[in-house]
N, C-alpha and C positions, 0 to 999 in steps of 0.2 A: 504493500500500500504506500503510495507516494503522498505523504502529508504536506509536501512543499508545493505541489502543483497549484493550489489555490492562490499562493503568492504570485505565481507567474501570470495567472489569468487576471487577477485584480490589477496588477501593475500594467499589463498590456492593455487593459481597458483605458487606463490613463493615456497610453500612447496611441490607442485606436488602431494604428497601422501595424502594430507589432506582430500580432498573431498571424496575420496574412503573410507578412514578409518572412517570418520564420518558416512557415510551411512551404512557401515558395522557394526560399533559399535552401531548405533541407532537400527538396526535390532536385534542384539544380546541382547542388554540391554532390549529392549521391550519384548523379549521372556522371559527373566529371571524375569522381574518385575512382571509377573503374580503371582509369589509365594507370594510376599509381606509379608515376615515373620514378626511376631510381635517382636518388639525390646524393650528391657528393658532399654537401656541406650540412653541418648541424646548425640550424638557425633557431636559436632559443629566445623566446619572448617571455619576459617577466609577467606574472599574473598577480594582480592586486586583488585579493579575494574578498572584496567588501560589498559585493552586490547580491546579498542574500540575507535572510533573517538570521540574526544571532542575538540571543538575549543579552549578552554582555555588551554588545555594540549599541544598544539603545541609549546609553548615556551620551553617545556622540550623535546618533541618528535616531531620534525618538519615534519616527514614523514606522519603523520596523521593516524598511525595505533597503537597509544598508545605505551606502553612500549615493545611491541614486537620488536620494532626497536632496543632496547638495547639488548634484548635476542639474536637477530640475529647477532649482532656485537660482542658478547662475544667470548673470546678466552682463551685457556689455558695459564696460567702464570707461571707455574712451573711443573716439571716432576710429572706425576700422577694426575695433576689437571684435573678433569673431566668436561671440558667445551670445546665447547658450549653444553648446554643441548637442545635437540631437542624434541618438543612435538609430540607425536604420532598422536594427533588429528589435527595437523597443527596449523598455526598461525591464529586462528579463531577470529571472532568478537563476543565477549560475549554479546553484546547488541542486537544480532539477536535472537529472541525467538526460532528459530529452533535449533540453536547451544546450547542455554541454556537448552532446553528440553533434548537434548542428555546428557548434563552434569548432569542435575538433575537425570536422570535415572541411570547414572553411579554411582553417589554419593549414591543414595538410595539403589541400588543393592549391594553396598559394605559396608553398615552400617553407612554412613554419612547422618544423617537425619535432620541436621540444618546447615544453612549457616549464618555466622555472616558477614554482609557486612560492610567493612570499609567505613564510610560515612564522606564526607568532605563539609565544608562550609567556603569559603574565600571571604573576601571583599564584603560581603552582597549578595553573590551568591553561589549556589550549584556547586560542582565540582565532576566530574566522577560519576554522577548519572545514566548514561545510562545503565550500566550493570544491576542495580537493576530495574530501572523504565521501560526500554525498553526490557530488556532480561528476567529477572526472573519474573516480575509481568505479563508479557504478555505470558509467557510459559504456555501451556495448562495443564501441569502436575505439577504445582508448589505446589500442595497439597501433593506431595511425600516428599518434603524437606521443613521444616519450615525455617523461617528467622527472624533475628533481626538486629538492627543497632548498630555498635560501632562508636560513634562519635570520629573520628580520629582528634582531635583538636590540633595537633602539628603544629608548624610553617612549612610552605612550603618553602624549600630552594632549591638552585640550585643543590643540591645533586642528584635530579632526572635527571638532564641534564648531560649525560655522558661526554659532552665536558668540563664541569666545575667541575665535581665531585671530581677530584683529589685535586684541590685547596681548595675546601670546606672542605674535610675530613682532610686536613693537616693544616686547620685554615688560609690558605692564603686568602681565600675568605669566608667571613662570611655573605654574602648577604642573606637576607630573602625576598622572593618574596611576601608572604602573611603571616600575623600573625595568629596563630590559636586561640588566645583568642578573645572573643567577649563580648560586654557590655550587660547589662540587656535587653535593647530594642531589640537588635539583637537576644539574647538568646530566647526571647519570640517568635520571628518569627520562629526560628528553631524548637522549641518545637511544635508549632502549625502545622508546616509542617510535623513533624513526626506523629502527631496525625491524621491529615487529610489524608496523603498519605499512611501510613503504619499500624498504630495500629489497625485499624478496619478490616484489611485484614484477612480472615479466616486462612491464613497460618502464621500469625505473631506469633512468639514464646512467650508464656506466662507461668508464674509460678503462680499457684493458681489464674488464671484469670488476672494476672497483666502483662502488656507488659514489656518485658525486654529491658533495654537500658544500654549499656556500655559506659563509658567515659574513654578515653585513657590517657589524660594528666591532672592530678590534678593541677599542677603548672600553666598551661595555663588557666585552668578553673577559678582559683582564680584571676590570673592577669587580665583576661578580665572582670570579674564581679566586680572587684574593691577591693577585700579583703575577709577575711574569713567570717566575719559577713554577708557581701553581698551575698556570695556564699550559706551560710546556708539559707538565706531568699529566694534565687532563687530556691533552691531545694524544699523548702516548697511550693512555688508557682507552681512548676512543678507538684508535687503530687496533689495539689488541682485542677489544670487544667485538669489533667488526670481523676480525679474523676468526674469533671463536664462533661467530655466527655463520661461518662458511665462506666468507669473502676473502679474496687475496689481500685486500687492504681497503682503504678509502681514498678517494681523490678529494683532498681538502682544498677548497677554493676560497679565496679571499676577495671581498669587494673593496676596491681601492678608493682612496681620496687623493685627488691631484695626481702627481707623478710618483715614481717609486721612492724618491728621496724625501718625500714629505714628512715633516715632523708632526707626529700625532700628539694630541693633547689628551690627558686623562680626564675622567669625569670630574675629578677634583680641581681641574684647572691647571694642574702641573704638567710638565712635559713628560710624555710617556716614552718617547723614543723615536728613532728613525723607522719609518714604515717598512722599508726593505729589510732592516735588521730583525724587526719583530716577526715579519713573515718567515724569515729563515729560521729564527729561533723556534717558532711554533710548528715548523715543518709543513707549511702550505705547499701544495703541489702546483697550483695554477691560480691565475689572477684574472680579474676583469673589473669593469666598473658597473655601476647601476644607473647612472644618469649623467648627462653632460654637465648638469649643474654642479656635480662633484669634481669636475675636471677643469673648468675654465669659466670665464665671464660669459653668461648666456644672455645678457641684456643687449642683444644686437641681432643682426641678420644671420640666418642659418649658414649662408655661404661663407661668412667670415669665421664661423666657429669650426668648420670642418678642418682647415689646415692646422689649427691648434690641437684638435683632437688627435689627428694623425701623428703630430709631433709627440704627443704624450704616449701614444701606443708604442712608438719606436723608442722613446726614452725608457719606458718600463721594460721593454724587451731587452734593451741594452744593459740595464743596471741590475736586473733581477735574475736570480737563478731559476725561479719558477717560470713556467710557461705562461705567456700572456695571451688571452683571447680577446680580440678587438670588440669594442662596444659601440653601438650606435643608438642614439636617442632620436625620437621623432620630433619632440619639442619640449618646451618647458613654459608653463604659465599656470601657477597654482592659485590664481585669483578667484576661481570658483569657490574655494574654501574660505574666502573672506568676504565680509559684507561690503566693506569700503576700500580697504587697502589694496594697492596694486604693487606687486613685487616685480622682479626681473621677468621679462617676456622674450622668448625667441621669436623673431619676426621672419616672415616669408618662409616658413617651414613647410613648403608645398610637397606633395608626393614626388615631384621631379627633383627637388633639392635632396629629399630623403634618399632617393634612388642613387644620387651621386655619392652620398656617404656610404651606402651599402656597397657600391662598386669599389670604393677605397678599402673597405673592410675585407672584401673578397680578395683584392690584390694582396693585402697583408697576409691573409691565410695562405694564399698560393705561394708566397715567399717563405713560408715555414712548413714545408711538406712533411717534416718529421713530427709535427704536432697534430693533435686532434683538430679537425677543421671546424671549430666551434666559434660562432659569432653570437653575442648577446644583444638583444634589442629591448629598449624601453619604449613601449611595453605593449602587451596585449590589450590592456584595458585601464590604464591610468587616466581616466576621463577628467578627474578634477585637477590633474597636473598637465592636462592637454598634451598627452603623449601616449597615443593609443593606435593600434593597428585596426581595431574593429571599425567597420564601415559607419560613416556618419553622413548627415545631410549636407555638410559643408564640402567634403571631398569624395563622397561615395566610397567605393572600394579602392581608392587611389593608393593608399599606403600598402595594402595587401598586394595590389597589382605590381607595385614597385618591387616587393620582395620576390614575387613570382617571376618577374622579368629578369632579375639579376641572378636568382639561384635555381630556377626551374627551367624557364624558357631557353636560357642560354645553354644549359646543359643538354636539353633536348636537341637544340640546334647543333651543338658540337657533336653529339652522338650520331645525328643524321649525316653530318659532314664526314665523320670518320668512317661511317658505314659506306657512304658513296665513294670515298677515296679508296676503300679497300677492294672495290669491285674490279675484277680483271678486265 
């Protein structure tokens, strides 16, 4: 019995067009998915799992439909500001397997073959797990898109609550609802949960048989575990526990801030250390970024950002012993989360500009043939940060089509060319 389906129906009534579009898209994507072209690249999109009912989330989004509440209330704040953004699929419940099946087909048919689920644990309890546990894991076609978890271990602040966000971002309100750092006892609970619920799933993304786990906030990791030495010991325990569970090891992945030599600040405000050194101390195997806003000044045109981002890719690749996987963001504008304030905004982030960034990421991967051909994208559905692949009324399927053009259509073309050239 699917108790979440009423949410989908109720919310789609608000969107009116949603149910028709989902049914239509599902049919179209199903027909296209029969091709299942072989894909050379692992194109991984972050999933922000906030668009479903979650009792603990009502303190931020009291209407009970997750952050769709914020998306619906978004307004343009200056001339040319393209808000609100309206999803073509409607305001759907991602924890409904039927909805997730449609999303999986759309992703796979456009070249997105990995989902990275933002995964949360606060105050000894999971948070926003419904998208992954009830939606993706119960979707009948989840073999089409693999998945792994990024432990989003940042503090949970009132920033998610639009009613308080302006005061939080201007430092008038520094309230922390839940701390992201956890001690060793709780860390072991979390790791065993990952192993039991996810690692053994046939669609869990692995590199050389090793389940990939990304950690978002190194400073909070250290603060929770009690220090650098304690964190080193915890990571060793994590690897040993994964081996005891039958895996050759884990692929421990870090989310970077700035370039590799960036000095990290601890949660107490003191200097934590050089990011490269900490990554080596903790034994991280690979690196990527989560968002352009963590890499460079984003309050400018997209075309001006791309060269800086490519420079940072190469800098990290040069200075770190761990493999770097290039990251591409679609945009940045988190003004929907605020009533009045306007922060930095990436301008002119059209699908065509996004495609140019993807082409640079593909070039980077091609220049590193000994590494796993993984590219991370922000994101599948960060609607309130204006960085999403899902189709909208502003750009249609433009962002997804950019991914398909770079990572699927070009491969199909190259395959046909090789086949033609091999004919006697």
